[in-house]
C-alpha positions as CSV (number, residue, x, y, z in Angstrom):
1,M,-18.1,-32.2,-15.0
2,A,-19.6,-28.8,-14.0
3,L,-20.2,-28.1,-10.5
4,V,-23.9,-26.7,-9.9
5,K,-25.0,-25.4,-6.5
6,S,-28.4,-26.7,-5.4
7,K,-30.9,-24.3,-4.2
8,R,-30.5,-25.8,-0.7
9,D,-26.7,-25.0,-0.8
10,S,-27.4,-21.6,-2.2
11,N,-30.0,-21.0,1.0
12,K,-27.5,-22.3,3.4
13,E,-24.8,-19.9,2.3
14,H,-27.3,-17.0,2.3
15,S,-28.4,-17.8,5.9
16,Q,-24.9,-18.1,7.2
17,A,-23.7,-14.7,5.5
18,R,-26.9,-13.2,7.5
19,V,-25.9,-14.4,10.8
20,A,-22.2,-13.3,10.3
21,R,-23.6,-9.8,9.5
22,E,-25.8,-9.9,12.5
23,E,-23.1,-10.8,14.8
24,S,-20.6,-8.2,13.8
25,P,-20.4,-5.2,15.9
26,I,-21.4,-1.7,14.3
27,E,-18.5,0.6,13.8
28,K,-19.4,4.1,15.4
29,R,-16.2,6.0,14.8
30,Q,-16.0,8.6,12.2
31,Q,-12.4,9.3,12.4
32,P,-9.4,7.0,12.5
33,R,-8.0,6.5,15.8
34,F,-4.3,6.2,16.8
35,T,-2.7,4.1,19.5
36,S,-1.1,6.5,22.0
37,Q,0.3,6.8,25.4
38,F,0.0,10.5,26.4
39,R,-0.5,11.6,30.1
40,S,-3.9,13.5,30.6
41,T,-5.7,15.3,33.0
42,I,-9.7,15.5,33.3
43,S,-11.6,18.1,35.5
44,G,-15.1,19.2,36.0
45,G,-16.7,21.1,38.9
46,Q,-14.1,20.6,42.0
47,Q,-12.7,17.4,40.8
48,E,-9.6,16.4,38.8
49,G,-8.3,13.1,37.7
50,Q,-5.1,11.9,36.1
51,G,-5.0,9.2,33.3
52,R,-3.3,8.2,30.1
53,T,-4.7,8.7,26.7
54,R,-4.8,5.2,25.0
55,D,-6.0,6.3,21.8
56,L,-6.7,9.5,19.7
57,S,-8.7,10.8,17.1
58,A,-10.1,14.2,15.8
59,G,-13.3,13.6,17.6
60,G,-12.5,11.9,21.0
61,C,-10.0,9.7,22.6
62,M,-10.2,6.7,25.2
63,I,-8.5,7.4,28.5
64,E,-7.4,4.8,31.2
65,T,-7.9,6.2,34.7
66,D,-8.8,5.2,38.2
67,F,-10.9,8.6,38.2
68,P,-14.8,7.7,38.5
69,V,-16.6,8.9,35.7
70,V,-20.1,8.4,34.2
71,T,-21.6,8.3,30.7
72,G,-22.9,11.7,30.0
73,A,-20.7,13.6,32.0
74,S,-18.7,16.7,30.7
75,Y,-15.1,17.5,31.5
76,E,-12.1,19.7,30.5
77,C,-9.5,17.5,29.1
78,R,-5.8,18.4,28.9
79,I,-3.7,16.0,26.7
80,Y,0.3,16.3,27.3
81,V,1.9,15.6,24.1
82,P,5.7,15.5,24.1
83,G,7.1,18.1,21.7
84,L,4.3,20.6,22.4
85,D,5.0,23.6,24.5
86,W,1.6,23.3,26.3
87,P,-0.8,20.6,26.5
88,L,-3.6,20.0,24.1
89,R,-6.6,21.7,25.7
90,I,-10.3,20.5,24.9
91,D,-12.8,23.0,26.4
92,K,-15.5,20.4,26.5
93,A,-15.4,16.5,26.2
94,E,-18.4,14.2,27.0
95,V,-18.1,10.7,28.3
96,R,-19.6,8.5,25.8
97,W,-18.9,5.2,27.4
98,V,-17.3,3.5,30.6
99,K,-15.6,0.0,30.8
100,A,-13.7,-0.8,34.0
101,N,-10.9,1.6,34.2
102,T,-11.2,3.1,30.7
103,F,-13.8,5.5,29.1
104,G,-14.4,7.3,25.9
105,I,-15.0,10.8,25.4
106,Q,-16.1,13.1,22.4
107,F,-14.6,16.2,22.0
108,V,-17.4,18.9,21.9
109,K,-15.9,22.0,22.3
110,I,-12.2,22.9,21.3
111,Q,-10.9,26.0,20.1
112,P,-9.6,26.5,16.5
113,Q,-5.8,26.9,17.6
114,E,-6.1,23.6,19.8
115,E,-7.8,21.8,16.8
116,A,-5.0,22.9,14.6
117,K,-2.6,21.3,17.0
118,L,-4.6,18.1,17.3
119,K,-4.7,17.8,13.5
120,Q,-0.7,18.1,13.8
121,V,-0.2,15.4,16.5
122,L,-2.6,13.0,14.4
123,A,-0.5,13.7,11.3
124,A,2.6,13.0,13.2
125,L,1.0,9.8,14.5
126,N,0.0,8.7,11.1
127,E,3.4,9.4,10.0
128,E,5.1,7.1,12.7
129,L,2.7,4.3,11.3
130,M,3.6,4.7,7.9
131,T,7.4,4.5,8.4
């Protein structure tokens, strides 16, 4: 006996798939992110705050801190990666979202030598994942 889907069953599956698609969040990240636990500082104007970088990518990171920030604000950011002589320095990072005591920043301006160090750090984090 062959199984034949009725038109009604087919429509039901199609509408369920559409609902699932509509409910899934849109992924905005363009680069892979790596879980991290690096100490970080952000500064802007006369303020400076301490935090912990929770994930890191070539284009930005998530920081956990009690330092109050608002979406759209710009800061200089330093990320203290073990093994580096100096912290990674991001000249300009913009806050893209804030949720409780975490926020996401996008790296807007970074010097070429700092970007090269960032890529090395990301490669090392990726290597750790693979082992």
